[in-house]
Wavefront OBJ file of the C-alpha trace (Angstrom):
o trace
v 137.974 101.338 92.720
v 137.234 100.675 89.068
v 135.358 103.188 86.928
v 132.052 102.088 85.419
v 129.611 104.345 83.604
v 125.891 103.615 83.783
v 122.791 105.507 82.713
v 122.364 108.782 84.616
v 118.853 109.611 83.471
v 118.148 111.769 86.529
v 120.231 114.697 85.254
v 118.287 117.816 84.206
v 118.052 118.922 80.564
v 117.265 122.603 80.105
v 116.547 124.353 76.810
v 119.139 126.993 75.779
v 117.078 129.936 77.035
v 116.464 128.491 80.493
v 120.048 127.179 80.666
v 121.263 130.782 80.500
v 118.853 131.744 83.284
v 119.980 128.725 85.337
v 123.634 129.774 85.052
v 122.783 133.324 86.154
v 120.981 131.872 89.199
v 123.933 129.540 89.817
v 126.250 132.536 90.249
v 124.228 134.038 93.124
v 126.097 133.648 96.402
v 124.714 130.929 98.654
v 123.533 132.019 102.114
v 125.981 129.670 103.868
v 128.943 131.105 101.992
v 127.685 134.656 102.505
v 127.038 134.346 106.250
v 129.925 132.133 107.378
v 132.529 133.101 104.740
v 133.077 129.418 103.954
v 131.170 126.885 101.878
v 130.654 124.261 104.589
v 130.161 124.193 108.349
v 129.309 121.487 110.894
v 126.699 121.088 113.623
v 126.638 118.557 116.471
v 123.334 116.626 116.489
v 124.382 113.671 118.648
v 121.314 113.854 120.952
v 118.904 113.821 118.029
v 120.950 111.122 116.298
v 120.570 108.793 119.285
v 116.803 109.315 119.165
v 116.818 108.496 115.443
v 118.937 105.375 115.992
v 116.360 103.937 118.369
v 113.470 104.959 116.122
v 115.072 103.335 113.077
v 115.814 100.049 114.826
v 112.314 99.916 116.365
v 110.733 100.596 112.965
v 112.819 97.987 111.129
v 112.000 95.379 113.777
v 108.273 96.137 113.651
v 108.349 95.805 109.861
v 110.185 92.477 110.236
v 113.131 93.708 108.221
v 115.653 92.871 110.968
v 115.657 89.816 113.186
v 116.486 91.699 116.413
v 116.626 95.287 117.578
v 119.118 95.193 120.473
v 121.963 95.823 118.037
v 124.209 98.639 116.868
v 122.851 100.469 113.838
v 126.135 100.020 111.964
v 125.762 96.241 112.318
v 122.278 96.073 110.806
v 123.522 94.247 107.681
v 124.145 91.155 109.825
v 120.472 90.853 110.718
v 118.736 91.223 107.358
v 118.036 88.877 104.456
v 120.163 88.947 101.301
v 117.167 90.299 99.374
v 116.845 93.249 101.754
v 120.502 94.145 101.285
v 120.346 94.018 97.486
v 120.866 97.271 95.583
v 117.847 98.323 93.502
v 119.672 100.884 91.355
v 122.877 100.858 89.316
v 123.604 104.517 90.113
v 122.581 104.699 93.789
v 124.035 102.215 96.295
v 121.542 103.312 98.956
v 118.456 102.147 97.040
v 117.454 99.011 98.921
v 114.548 97.684 100.959
v 115.692 99.281 104.218
v 115.931 102.716 102.641
v 112.503 102.122 101.068
v 111.079 101.245 104.487
v 111.369 104.949 105.383
v 109.775 106.406 102.286
v 106.672 106.758 104.476
v 107.572 108.084 107.903
v 105.476 108.251 111.071
v 104.827 111.106 113.492
v 107.611 109.938 115.832
v 110.172 110.506 113.096
v 108.869 114.008 112.403
v 109.055 114.907 116.105
v 112.780 114.162 115.973
v 113.144 115.929 112.632
v 111.578 119.064 114.136
v 114.129 118.940 116.978
v 116.872 118.796 114.352
v 115.452 121.767 112.466
v 115.307 123.835 115.663
v 119.027 123.191 116.201
v 119.731 124.116 112.564
v 117.784 127.377 112.929
v 119.680 128.236 116.123
v 122.982 127.710 114.274
v 122.108 129.555 111.061
v 120.001 132.401 112.456
v 118.092 133.086 109.235
v 114.639 132.130 107.958
v 114.224 129.151 105.638
v 111.869 126.594 104.158
v 112.804 122.973 104.783
v 112.457 119.709 102.888
v 109.179 118.097 103.968
v 110.336 114.512 103.524
v 114.054 113.922 104.169
v 115.893 110.736 103.203
v 117.176 108.038 105.541
v 119.705 106.004 103.568
v 121.411 102.680 104.217
v 124.762 101.988 102.562
v 125.752 98.363 103.221
v 129.256 96.874 103.134
v 130.067 95.523 99.694
v 132.831 93.637 97.904
v 131.949 95.488 94.719
v 134.816 97.609 93.346
v 132.990 99.168 90.386
v 132.275 102.832 91.033
v 129.104 103.868 89.187
v 128.374 106.793 91.515
v 128.337 110.149 89.757
v 130.213 113.118 91.261
v 127.514 115.783 91.211
v 125.715 118.716 92.776
v 121.985 118.562 93.500
v 121.464 121.440 91.072
v 122.271 118.875 88.362
v 119.068 117.007 89.187
v 116.688 119.927 89.054
v 117.195 121.424 92.500
v 117.108 125.229 92.656
v 120.147 127.454 93.165
v 120.320 128.882 96.674
v 119.418 125.607 98.351
v 121.581 124.359 101.241
v 122.475 120.692 101.772
v 122.562 119.027 105.198
v 123.940 115.511 105.742
v 123.782 113.866 109.156
v 125.698 110.583 109.595
v 123.682 108.378 111.945
v 126.697 106.071 112.308
v 130.391 106.922 112.501
v 131.744 107.510 108.991
v 135.248 106.775 107.694
v 137.180 107.141 104.446
v 135.797 103.742 103.389
v 132.062 104.321 103.814
v 131.261 108.029 103.996
v 130.345 110.700 101.497
v 133.101 112.493 99.584
v 132.923 116.293 99.418
v 134.909 118.919 97.511
v 134.945 122.677 98.068
v 133.215 125.531 96.268
v 136.210 126.924 94.380
v 137.258 123.579 92.918
v 133.649 122.572 92.213
v 132.947 125.793 90.317
v 136.114 125.339 88.260
v 135.270 121.696 87.529
v 131.655 122.169 86.419
v 132.482 125.512 84.830
v 134.493 123.459 82.351
v 131.115 122.209 81.071
v 129.498 125.684 81.244
v 127.364 124.304 84.111
v 125.511 122.235 81.517
v 125.095 118.974 83.397
v 123.598 117.146 80.445
v 126.833 117.891 78.563
v 128.839 116.764 81.610
v 127.071 113.406 81.804
v 127.450 112.758 78.079
v 131.196 113.364 78.289
v 131.664 111.614 81.636
v 134.394 108.967 81.373
v 137.228 107.456 83.409
v 139.463 110.521 82.929
v 136.749 112.895 84.173
v 136.041 110.500 87.064
v 139.727 110.584 88.045
v 139.770 114.385 87.862
v 136.748 114.534 90.172
v 138.277 112.105 92.681
v 141.322 114.376 92.992
v 139.193 117.206 94.375
v 136.899 115.062 96.543
v 137.751 114.155 100.141
v 135.910 111.717 102.440
v 133.899 113.407 105.182
v 135.215 111.632 108.303
v 133.143 112.193 111.426
v 131.495 110.701 114.480
v 127.778 110.048 114.247
v 125.667 113.156 114.610
v 128.298 115.585 113.316
v 126.281 117.164 110.533
v 127.860 118.836 107.524
v 125.969 121.830 106.109
v 127.184 122.982 102.719
v 126.642 125.246 99.721
v 124.606 123.289 97.157
v 127.183 124.087 94.467
v 129.787 121.926 96.235
v 130.475 118.627 94.439
v 129.853 115.442 96.403
v 129.233 111.709 95.913
v 128.678 108.568 97.939
v 131.650 106.323 98.580
v 131.451 102.600 97.911
v 131.215 100.987 101.322
v 134.319 98.810 101.487
v 134.268 98.847 105.292
v 132.780 96.187 107.555
v 130.013 98.462 108.852
v 126.715 99.778 107.518
v 126.573 103.509 106.970
v 123.236 105.108 107.786
v 122.607 108.784 107.070
v 119.918 111.434 106.949
v 120.023 113.978 104.119
v 117.788 117.003 103.848
v 117.764 120.445 102.297
v 116.691 123.921 103.284
v 115.957 127.016 101.216
v 116.584 130.548 102.544
v 113.432 132.558 101.920
v 115.315 134.984 99.635
v 115.438 132.192 97.030
v 111.770 131.210 97.187
v 110.813 133.054 93.981
v 113.706 131.525 92.017
v 112.992 128.036 93.372
v 109.471 128.065 91.901
v 111.029 127.945 88.415
v 112.546 124.522 89.086
v 111.228 120.966 89.222
v 112.864 117.739 90.381
v 113.923 115.068 87.898
v 112.891 112.151 90.134
v 109.776 110.052 89.663
v 107.678 112.557 91.627
v 108.750 115.526 89.452
v 108.257 117.687 92.524
v 107.923 121.456 92.388
v 110.367 123.312 94.621
v 107.746 125.427 96.347
v 105.885 125.685 99.650
v 103.643 122.708 100.321
v 105.315 120.618 97.607
v 108.978 119.741 98.084
v 109.291 122.234 100.912
v 107.292 122.780 104.078
v 104.308 125.091 104.070
v 105.787 127.103 106.903
v 108.937 129.166 107.255
v 111.126 128.686 110.311
l 1 2 3 4 5 6 7 8 9 10 11 12 13 14 15 16 17 18 19 20 21 22 23 24 25 26 27 28 29 30 31 32 33 34 35 36 37 38 39 40 41 42 43 44 45 46 47 48 49 50 51 52 53 54 55 56 57 58 59 60 61 62 63 64 65 66 67 68 69 70 71 72 73 74 75 76 77 78 79 80 81 82 83 84 85 86 87 88 89 90 91 92 93 94 95 96 97 98 99 100 101 102 103 104 105 106 107 108 109 110 111 112 113 114 115 116 117 118 119 120 121 122 123 124 125 126 127 128 129 130 131 132 133 134 135 136 137 138 139 140 141 142 143 144 145 146 147 148 149 150 151 152 153 154 155 156 157 158 159 160 161 162 163 164 165 166 167 168 169 170 171 172 173 174 175 176 177 178 179 180 181 182 183 184 185 186 187 188 189 190 191 192 193 194 195 196 197 198 199 200 201 202 203 204 205 206 207 208 209 210 211 212 213 214 215 216 217 218 219 220 221 222 223 224 225 226 227 228 229 230 231 232 233 234 235 236 237 238 239 240 241 242 243 244 245 246 247 248 249 250 251 252 253 254 255 256 257 258 259 260 261 262 263 264 265 266 267 268 269 270 271 272 273 274 275 276 277 278 279 280 281 282 283 284 285 286 287
């Protein structure tokens, strides 16, 4: 891979007073780390993943984005137009027309999503709010070798401390097309070097910092459905897909109810500028 820096305008910029408050929130132990004594765990969602596979292929076919639906999901790039496979963002390889096709989801998707959340609740055994509208992402094979993808934590883009990340691969993922993940200790040391000021981090970000980050990131290699659940302070990034197969994934976030008051102080940096509160970014109900 070759380093390439682009504009990372999605990173939060807090004033000095709130930055101090943010850092104090950042230091609060995450519920995953507290309960399981480790910063990441896994959960098998193969049954739900198979339901999602069929739903995704049926939806893409109905929207005339693929030419046939009796295919493997990881082969979807072979049945779409070149325009539909084109990246729409310089800092997010998953921004394309197929990803956009699921910005508005139907009731069948949410039935499956609710099954997933029930499994998550059974595993975690604590009450939480959940992301109302999770992301389905398509990462197509590419010959591009320029890595513009920022090693980050979601707290860098406005998300509240205490949140928990969940990432479900809907296709098998390998070292050449997965997501790379670090661990909490190394992530805290890395971002602590910038005083957890992510605006400062992005301004300084260069090939040397990129190389330092890559040393503490490891590809998450797993069969489809094997979900990784991790402390939101753990660094991660997408991997350029230099494999021959499309990677499809579902990412979503939950918030233990103990962090609900803190979360209300935060707002997303995306185009929606969403508030991290009940009925906005999160569900209206607790499960």
